[in-house]
GULOLO-750054 format. One record per residue: residue number from 1; x, y, z of N, C-alpha, C in turn. Coordinates in nm, 4 decimals, always signed. Atoms other than C-alpha are relative to their C-alpha. Layout:
! GULOLO-750054
nr NUM; nu X; nv Y; nw Z; cau X; cav Y; caw Z; cu X; cv Y; cw Z
...
END
This chain:
! GULOLO-750054
nr 1; nu +0.0322; nv -0.0864; nw -0.0211; cau +0.0342; cav -0.0111; caw +0.0343; cu +0.0690; cv +0.1311; cw -0.0455
nr 2; nu -0.1019; nv -0.1045; nw +0.0189; cau +0.1268; cav +0.3244; caw -0.0750; cu -0.0115; cv +0.1357; cw +0.1008
nr 3; nu +0.0577; nv -0.0744; nw -0.1038; cau +0.2001; cav +0.5827; caw +0.1958; cu -0.0467; cv +0.1750; cw -0.0727
nr 4; nu +0.0600; nv -0.1319; nw +0.0626; cau +0.0328; cav +0.9229; caw +0.1755; cu +0.1259; cv +0.1015; cw -0.0040
nr 5; nu -0.1301; nv -0.1162; nw -0.0475; cau +0.3018; cav +1.1755; caw +0.1222; cu -0.0778; cv +0.1557; cw -0.1062
nr 6; nu +0.1078; nv -0.1431; nw +0.0781; cau +0.2160; cav +1.5670; caw +0.0007; cu +0.1642; cv +0.0913; cw -0.0805
nr 7; nu -0.1585; nv -0.0874; nw +0.0503; cau +0.6137; cav +1.6314; caw -0.1595; cu -0.0700; cv +0.0270; cw -0.1486
nr 8; nu +0.0086; nv -0.0751; nw +0.1838; cau +0.4708; cav +1.6175; caw -0.5261; cu -0.0896; cv +0.1443; cw +0.0343
nr 9; nu +0.1293; nv -0.1406; nw -0.0173; cau +0.1504; cav +1.8375; caw -0.3710; cu +0.0714; cv +0.1236; cw -0.0530
nr 10; nu -0.1157; nv -0.1244; nw -0.0689; cau +0.3918; cav +2.0766; caw -0.2504; cu +0.0396; cv +0.0682; cw -0.1071
nr 11; nu -0.0706; nv +0.0008; nw +0.1499; cau +0.6211; cav +2.1017; caw -0.5609; cu -0.0866; cv +0.0539; cw -0.0884
nr 12; nu +0.0554; nv -0.0727; nw +0.0782; cau +0.3173; cav +2.1443; caw -0.7998; cu -0.0236; cv +0.1615; cw +0.0498
nr 13; nu +0.0457; nv -0.1475; nw -0.0328; cau +0.1648; cav +2.4350; caw -0.5547; cu +0.1288; cv +0.1088; cw -0.0118
nr 14; nu -0.1777; nv -0.1173; nw +0.0377; cau +0.5613; cav +2.6131; caw -0.5486; cu -0.0302; cv +0.0378; cw -0.1242
nr 15; nu -0.0027; nv -0.0301; nw +0.1467; cau +0.5322; cav +2.5784; caw -0.9219; cu -0.1010; cv +0.0936; cw -0.0529
nr 16; nu +0.1371; nv -0.0244; nw +0.0744; cau +0.1481; cav +2.7305; caw -0.9885; cu -0.0723; cv -0.0535; cw -0.0401
nr 17; nu +0.1073; nv +0.0892; nw -0.0196; cau +0.0092; cav +2.4435; caw -1.0175; cu -0.0950; cv -0.0548; cw +0.0908
nr 18; nu +0.1106; nv +0.0179; nw -0.1228; cau -0.2796; cav +2.4796; caw -0.7942; cu -0.0858; cv -0.1583; cw -0.0556
nr 19; nu +0.1159; nv +0.1131; nw +0.0475; cau -0.5083; cav +2.2003; caw -0.9785; cu +0.0749; cv -0.1190; cw +0.0433
nr 20; nu -0.1014; nv +0.1227; nw -0.0624; cau -0.2016; cav +1.9456; caw -0.9543; cu +0.0226; cv -0.0318; cw +0.1472
nr 21; nu -0.0569; nv -0.0091; nw -0.1825; cau -0.1496; cav +2.0268; caw -0.6222; cu -0.1405; cv -0.0376; cw +0.0616
nr 22; nu +0.1495; nv +0.0147; nw -0.0665; cau -0.5374; cav +2.0066; caw -0.5279; cu +0.0042; cv -0.1767; cw -0.0040
nr 23; nu +0.0120; nv +0.1558; nw -0.0242; cau -0.5165; cav +1.6548; caw -0.6676; cu +0.0501; cv -0.1146; cw +0.0704
nr 24; nu -0.0673; nv +0.1372; nw -0.0565; cau -0.2037; cav +1.4785; caw -0.5434; cu -0.0525; cv +0.0509; cw +0.1902
nr 25; nu +0.0806; nv -0.0198; nw -0.1280; cau -0.3954; cav +1.6507; caw -0.1872; cu -0.1014; cv -0.0808; cw +0.0187
nr 26; nu +0.1590; nv +0.0232; nw +0.0085; cau -0.7023; cav +1.5189; caw -0.2594; cu +0.0486; cv -0.2326; cw -0.0045
nr 27; nu -0.0333; nv +0.1281; nw +0.0179; cau -0.4880; cav +1.1362; caw -0.3397; cu +0.0359; cv -0.0253; cw +0.1478
nr 28; nu -0.0187; nv +0.0512; nw -0.1412; cau -0.3439; cav +1.1722; caw +0.0052; cu -0.0384; cv -0.0160; cw +0.1209
nr 29; nu +0.0853; nv -0.0126; nw -0.0441; cau -0.6188; cav +1.2513; caw +0.1986; cu -0.1081; cv -0.1638; cw -0.0344
nr 30; nu +0.0532; nv +0.1661; nw +0.0234; cau -0.7729; cav +0.8868; caw +0.0120; cu +0.0834; cv -0.0948; cw +0.0494
nr 31; nu -0.0926; nv +0.1451; nw -0.0502; cau -0.4915; cav +0.6823; caw +0.1284; cu +0.0012; cv +0.0385; cw +0.1526
nr 32; nu -0.0292; nv -0.0936; nw -0.1543; cau -0.4644; cav +0.8817; caw +0.5089; cu -0.0975; cv +0.0846; cw +0.0283
nr 33; nu +0.0688; nv -0.0916; nw -0.0409; cau -0.8179; cav +1.0705; caw +0.5929; cu +0.0067; cv +0.0410; cw +0.0587
nr 34; nu -0.0044; nv -0.0956; nw -0.1094; cau -0.7197; cav +1.1933; caw +0.8550; cu +0.1807; cv +0.0491; cw +0.0546
nr 35; nu -0.0645; nv -0.0580; nw +0.0426; cau -0.4392; cav +1.3303; caw +0.7114; cu +0.0432; cv +0.1735; cw +0.0357
nr 36; nu +0.0164; nv -0.1349; nw -0.0629; cau -0.3775; cav +1.6960; caw +0.8699; cu +0.0595; cv +0.0787; cw -0.1079
nr 37; nu -0.0835; nv -0.1076; nw +0.0424; cau -0.1145; cav +1.8766; caw +0.6845; cu -0.0718; cv -0.0213; cw -0.1527
nr 38; nu +0.0528; nv -0.0389; nw +0.1180; cau -0.2883; cav +1.7413; caw +0.3732; cu -0.1397; cv +0.0376; cw -0.0281
nr 39; nu +0.1734; nv -0.0934; nw -0.0623; cau -0.6630; cav +1.8842; caw +0.4777; cu +0.0654; cv +0.1140; cw +0.0020
nr 40; nu -0.0091; nv -0.1235; nw -0.0372; cau -0.4960; cav +2.1953; caw +0.5606; cu +0.0625; cv +0.0358; cw -0.1728
nr 41; nu -0.0957; nv -0.0256; nw +0.1286; cau -0.2678; cav +2.2346; caw +0.2477; cu -0.1288; cv +0.0222; cw -0.0975
nr 42; nu +0.1169; nv +0.0393; nw +0.1590; cau -0.5618; cav +2.1103; caw -0.0338; cu -0.1226; cv +0.1335; cw +0.0660
nr 43; nu +0.1115; nv -0.1311; nw -0.0334; cau -0.8072; cav +2.4061; caw +0.2035; cu +0.1086; cv +0.0862; cw -0.0670
nr 44; nu -0.0863; nv -0.1242; nw +0.0050; cau -0.5344; cav +2.6535; caw +0.1431; cu +0.0481; cv +0.0256; cw -0.1415
nr 45; nu +0.0628; nv +0.0323; nw +0.1761; cau -0.5368; cav +2.5167; caw -0.2626; cu -0.1053; cv +0.0098; cw -0.0490
nr 46; nu +0.1400; nv -0.0530; nw +0.0203; cau -0.8816; cav +2.5449; caw -0.2470; cu +0.0001; cv +0.1242; cw -0.0406
nr 47; nu +0.0075; nv -0.1269; nw -0.0007; cau -0.8872; cav +2.9028; caw -0.1529; cu +0.0613; cv +0.0923; cw -0.0984
nr 48; nu -0.1214; nv -0.0671; nw +0.1298; cau -0.5956; cav +2.9899; caw -0.4082; cu -0.0539; cv -0.0147; cw -0.1207
nr 49; nu +0.0503; nv +0.0282; nw +0.0941; cau -0.7920; cav +2.8719; caw -0.6755; cu -0.2044; cv +0.0528; cw -0.0065
nr 50; nu +0.1108; nv -0.1333; nw -0.0099; cau -1.1169; cav +3.1079; caw -0.5864; cu -0.0946; cv -0.0872; cw +0.0084
nr 51; nu +0.0911; nv +0.1113; nw -0.0418; cau -1.3090; cav +2.7908; caw -0.4225; cu +0.0131; cv +0.0137; cw +0.1461
nr 52; nu -0.0220; nv -0.0605; nw -0.1617; cau -1.3360; cav +2.9938; caw -0.0904; cu -0.0969; cv -0.0973; cw +0.1101
nr 53; nu +0.0848; nv +0.0590; nw -0.0796; cau -1.6630; cav +2.7527; caw +0.0182; cu +0.0696; cv -0.1370; cw +0.0256
nr 54; nu -0.0519; nv +0.1153; nw -0.0477; cau -1.4690; cav +2.4387; caw -0.0304; cu +0.1209; cv -0.0122; cw +0.0528
nr 55; nu -0.1570; nv -0.0628; nw -0.0989; cau -1.1157; cav +2.5744; caw +0.1468; cu -0.0515; cv -0.0439; cw +0.0919
nr 56; nu +0.0629; nv -0.0127; nw -0.1085; cau -1.3384; cav +2.6575; caw +0.4091; cu -0.0375; cv -0.0950; cw +0.0749
nr 57; nu +0.0819; nv +0.1576; nw -0.0397; cau -1.5162; cav +2.2949; caw +0.4383; cu +0.1599; cv -0.0632; cw +0.0570
nr 58; nu -0.1240; nv +0.0929; nw +0.0195; cau -1.1454; cav +2.1050; caw +0.3764; cu +0.0746; cv +0.1079; cw +0.1304
nr 59; nu -0.0743; nv -0.0069; nw -0.1284; cau -0.9922; cav +2.3262; caw +0.6648; cu -0.1477; cv -0.0392; cw +0.1371
nr 60; nu +0.1116; nv +0.0554; nw -0.0887; cau -1.3163; cav +2.2936; caw +0.9051; cu +0.0124; cv -0.1879; cw +0.0216
nr 61; nu -0.0328; nv +0.1308; nw -0.0051; cau -1.2285; cav +1.9147; caw +0.8181; cu +0.1450; cv -0.0132; cw +0.0790
nr 62; nu -0.1258; nv +0.0035; nw -0.1470; cau -0.9262; cav +1.9462; caw +1.0650; cu +0.0113; cv -0.0084; cw +0.1569
nr 63; nu +0.0355; nv +0.0272; nw -0.1132; cau -1.1043; cav +1.9761; caw +1.3472; cu -0.0508; cv -0.1522; cw +0.0032
nr 64; nu +0.0438; nv +0.1319; nw -0.0038; cau -1.2315; cav +1.6276; caw +1.2848; cu +0.1230; cv -0.1210; cw -0.0241
nr 65; nu -0.1314; nv +0.1107; nw -0.0305; cau -0.8628; cav +1.4798; caw +1.2822; cu +0.0296; cv -0.0035; cw +0.1257
nr 66; nu -0.0276; nv +0.0385; nw -0.1630; cau -0.7571; cav +1.3460; caw +1.5838; cu +0.0739; cv +0.0876; cw +0.0536
nr 67; nu -0.0874; nv -0.0992; nw -0.0421; cau -0.4481; cav +1.5033; caw +1.6480; cu +0.0048; cv +0.1665; cw -0.0164
nr 68; nu +0.0023; nv -0.1028; nw +0.0439; cau -0.4869; cav +1.8235; caw +1.4916; cu -0.1033; cv +0.0958; cw +0.1363
nr 69; nu +0.0922; nv -0.0403; nw -0.1036; cau -0.7951; cav +1.9031; caw +1.7690; cu +0.0267; cv -0.0283; cw +0.1099
nr 70; nu -0.0592; nv +0.0025; nw -0.1336; cau -0.6199; cav +1.7818; caw +2.0388; cu +0.0991; cv +0.0743; cw +0.0292
nr 71; nu -0.1111; nv -0.0732; nw +0.0041; cau -0.3035; cav +1.9694; caw +1.9562; cu -0.0800; cv +0.1614; cw +0.0269
nr 72; nu +0.0642; nv -0.1555; nw -0.0300; cau -0.4747; cav +2.3051; caw +1.9148; cu -0.1108; cv +0.0172; cw +0.1062
nr 73; nu +0.0656; nv -0.0086; nw -0.0787; cau -0.7679; cav +2.2570; caw +2.1806; cu -0.0826; cv +0.0316; cw -0.0409
nr 74; nu +0.1409; nv +0.0378; nw +0.0579; cau -1.0220; cav +2.2484; caw +1.9411; cu -0.1061; cv -0.0709; cw +0.0590
nr 75; nu +0.0703; nv +0.1204; nw -0.0287; cau -1.1507; cav +1.9518; caw +2.0377; cu +0.0587; cv -0.1147; cw +0.0609
nr 76; nu -0.0229; nv +0.1458; nw -0.1053; cau -1.1551; cav +1.6429; caw +2.2829; cu -0.0677; cv -0.1302; cw -0.0826
nr 77; nu +0.0645; nv +0.1367; nw +0.1473; cau -1.0945; cav +1.3540; caw +2.0162; cu -0.0438; cv -0.0956; cw +0.0912
nr 78; nu +0.0067; nv +0.1507; nw -0.1321; cau -1.1879; cav +1.0298; caw +2.1782; cu +0.1343; cv -0.1239; cw -0.0542
nr 79; nu -0.1218; nv +0.0657; nw +0.0124; cau -0.8684; cav +0.8447; caw +2.1250; cu -0.0400; cv -0.1356; cw -0.0992
nr 80; nu +0.0247; nv +0.1339; nw +0.0741; cau -1.0905; cav +0.5368; caw +2.0026; cu -0.0385; cv -0.0025; cw -0.1257
nr 81; nu +0.0910; nv -0.0589; nw +0.1666; cau -1.2161; cav +0.7037; caw +1.7053; cu +0.0616; cv +0.0554; cw -0.0932
nr 82; nu -0.0304; nv -0.1213; nw +0.0052; cau -1.0240; cav +0.9012; caw +1.5018; cu -0.1040; cv +0.0817; cw -0.0903
nr 83; nu +0.1381; nv -0.1533; nw +0.0692; cau -1.2005; cav +1.1828; caw +1.3514; cu -0.1400; cv +0.0619; cw +0.0840
nr 84; nu +0.1898; nv -0.0290; nw -0.0918; cau -1.4911; cav +1.2041; caw +1.6670; cu +0.0309; cv +0.1045; cw +0.0500
nr 85; nu +0.0219; nv -0.0856; nw -0.0529; cau -1.5330; cav +1.5146; caw +1.7704; cu -0.0724; cv +0.0091; cw +0.1459
nr 86; nu +0.0923; nv -0.0147; nw -0.0849; cau -1.6523; cav +1.5238; caw +2.1400; cu -0.0757; cv +0.1018; cw +0.0850
nr 87; nu +0.0316; nv -0.1311; nw -0.1167; cau -1.6818; cav +1.8656; caw +2.2738; cu +0.0962; cv +0.1430; cw -0.0858
nr 88; nu -0.0860; nv -0.0884; nw +0.0457; cau -1.5607; cav +2.2075; caw +2.1560; cu +0.0473; cv +0.0913; cw +0.1343
nr 89; nu -0.0750; nv -0.0495; nw -0.1025; cau -1.3668; cav +2.3739; caw +2.3799; cu +0.0061; cv +0.1697; cw +0.0013
nr 90; nu +0.0098; nv -0.1397; nw +0.0077; cau -1.4646; cav +2.7441; caw +2.4469; cu +0.0557; cv +0.1393; cw +0.0924
nr 91; nu -0.0803; nv -0.0836; nw -0.0803; cau -1.2676; cav +3.0332; caw +2.5756; cu +0.0751; cv -0.0047; cw +0.1217
END
């Protein structure tokens, strides 16, 4: 099984190939649905392509990723289930 990697996507983005970067970030997410780096960069790439709403949705997906939510204090992730949102922390 191929490991998710964003090297090609980042290279495509750096060279101005936003469509190619989006495609590669999506492939990485297919391989690892909770790949925070790919979700973040896909959201940014979508926004750069003028797809603000799709980019926003992708960035919101980060809060469903176990490590991102726990690290940023956005949510308490259920360690038994990847992508589980239990509660939002406010203030």
